C-alpha positions, 0 to 999 in steps of 0.5 A: 504484522510485516506480511501480506496474510490469509486469514480463515477460521475453521467451517465458518464463514466472515463477512467483511463490513469495513475497511479502514474505518470505512463502511463497505459492501458486506461481502461473504468469503471463506478467507480474507487477505490482510495487508500491513498499515491496513484494517478490517471490519469482519462479522463471524457468525457463531452458527455452527455446532458448539465446540473448538474450531482453529482460526489461521493465518499464513503470508502471501507472498508472489516473489519467486525465491524470497525468503519468509516466514511460511508458517502458519500461525494458529489459535481457537474459536470456542463456543461457549458452554462447549466441552474439549472435543475428543478430537484435534479441530481440524485447520481451516482451509487457506489459499497458497502461498502465492496463490496471486488470483485468490488475493486479488479476487478478495481485495477487487471485490471489496466495495463501498456503500455508496447508497447508505454513505455518499461519496464524492469522488472525483472525475475532473481530475486536475493532478495526474501522478504515475508513479513506478514502486520498485526494488533496486540496488546500489553498488557497495559504499564504502568501498567494500567489494560485494553485499549480500544483494544480487550481484554483490550489490545493496539492496535498496527501493525507490519510487519514479527511480527516486530512492527517497533520503530521509533528512537528519537535521529538520524534518519536512514538516519543520523545514516548510513551515519555517521556510528552510533552505536545503532540506526537500526540494519540490522536483517528485516527478509526476510520471515516470522518468524513463518508459520502458515495459516495466513488468517485463521477465528481463532488464539490462542491470543498469535500469535497477540502480535508482537515485537518491534525493528527498524530493516532494510533491506540492499539491494546490489546495482543493486540488482533484488527484488521480495517483496510480502506481505502477510496480515494476519486476526490476529485482527479483521479479516483482512483488506486491507493496501494501502502499499508505498514505498519511492525511487522506483516503482516497478511491480505490478506481482501479486495478489491473495487471501488467502495465497501466494505459493510459489511454485504455484502462481509466474507461474501465474504473469504477466510479458508482461504488469504490471503497474508501480506503487510506491503505491498497495493494499494488499486485505483482507485475500490476497496476493500481489507481486511486483519487482524491481531494487534496483538502487538508493541507500540510505534509503526509508521507506516501510510503510502502508499509513492508519496513523493509522497503520504506527503510529501503526508500520507496516513499514520497512527500506530499505537501498539500498547500494552505487554503484560503479560510483559516480551517484550510491553513496548516496550524502552527507546530506545538510550542513543545514540540520536540527537535528532529 
């Protein structure tokens, strides 16, 4: 799965009861919207006339002019003891491929179950991080005259204007544990290095080119983190990004369109029943905010789950330092760990 998908079953309702292995408040809809890296637990009430019904999935793509697989995948839901229908089953109604409102009406409706499964949404934040998620370009490498990106460039991506470069000799976990220098640096910025209208319709071409680096963000054990993803429209007018964090689940406390306002938008956060997820969809021309407790020591990957964006550099790493107890300490690597 490398596209955000709408999914529906003809003449049936779908009830979402869980996401990313956590229970959610039951929510009944005609369709679901699911992104790469995400899981959902969905109940189907087989309460229609015994027959055959189409289930169908269609890509959601908000980027204007971007090529994608615009086919509709189908399958058959067959009731037991039903006969083959004389006519072809009807297709379910799916939102249009570019229906951002339908996608986020669904996403924003997912809620946690705090009464049955009490949560601990961090309210006193010790670490604030705001990061842009951007599609970018680099000049053609190796003396080539033109590449296939816009204006003859090569496509890339970044977080806070850093296009992540994966180490090729030692992995970051190994380098961190054994104190190997020169593999990564601790300079991932907590805020965008340049503030501008991230969701504008046009930009100077000079803003399209990020820096390359292998920069990580170091977190103290037990710190409470608020992480805000800010989408940008730098190249191609922007699009949605399914962002995934290894090692943690986070509370999704807010979504919005436009530029995040740190003085205004936190006042409207959902701190009552936010869903606990490990993947969320950052809206095109918008932002999303999450909170989590850094209680899992180690080296944890944060990245866009669209494979192209990941390969282009839309990723970074959180390193959570050891706590004071043995259970809060990163264990040593196994003796049979294969080399990088």
